[in-house]
Steps between C-alpha positions, in 0.01 A plus 500: 500500500618853417501744791485867409635756745688830522813299572464309170808467286526321170755227438591265223343216686171685550487596137560141394221398741254759363584490128585277210729647232461411127623686202522843650171479688421431869193297580333476840549162672237598753195726483595808711144634491152423374565725190828328404488141391770234535713457183404849373773732364643740763493874428348768282660731249553861621500810289881472435461147365636312805318207658437590865371297793436514875636284774361587849342815360837632375555553127785355306591489137464141407842477323666582833310219678588258214872598546482429880308176426805376312798675664383545863539884510355812344769727358467876499447499120375206283557559128300350216783408267288526178328822626156336491338553837248220433774240447558376858670180414790451745748488205395857417554643853834608643628688807652823375618844629317819419763590242475154321123528503524846330730364235228239407229769450305518180498801281315801651151566374583862424798400274465670159796343310374139543851405632576476871753768603489685162353845450501794262693797623312808361771751545777292339261346251669167555423172672627445848524186702526462876501232766574471872698260716501523882315835491748668270369624162714444191428707195605391152475702187413690303430271208382563148280195498272335755663163408847628600364613843316172546818297432700697760241482772437129445868424520518702828212305653641164396847569639387688814170339596591141393223249553267780611523691180157571347485677167133577504 
């Protein structure tokens, strides 16, 4: 039987008692309430595209609970390797630093060039590229073509961000 209290803490053992993991989803092994049935999928999708759930009235992002289910701890930041917040397979989740997580970001929605890190410099009338590492901004350019700027910023990301490099 599950006892809920203010002193409640989650553990890997508790998670494995409550849930079954299969292909990036958690399923209830027990029915925690009249509204939630045994073997039903855990979580709902929030406005940012993450599956969220509650344990003892506390909200968690489901991918963080899946990470703990497998590894026994919840890191400060869990990264979706492929950038897809609905892909919670354990192979797609990794413990990262804030900097590594930022390296793996997708292209910003307000990007006008269509290339991550590349923008048109109005004054110079040239393409400029830029990227950061450990909070320091690196500016590259100017370039006559967008393709030249893209090549330089991609090379920088690959050498400086390594396995966390995300080009868009």
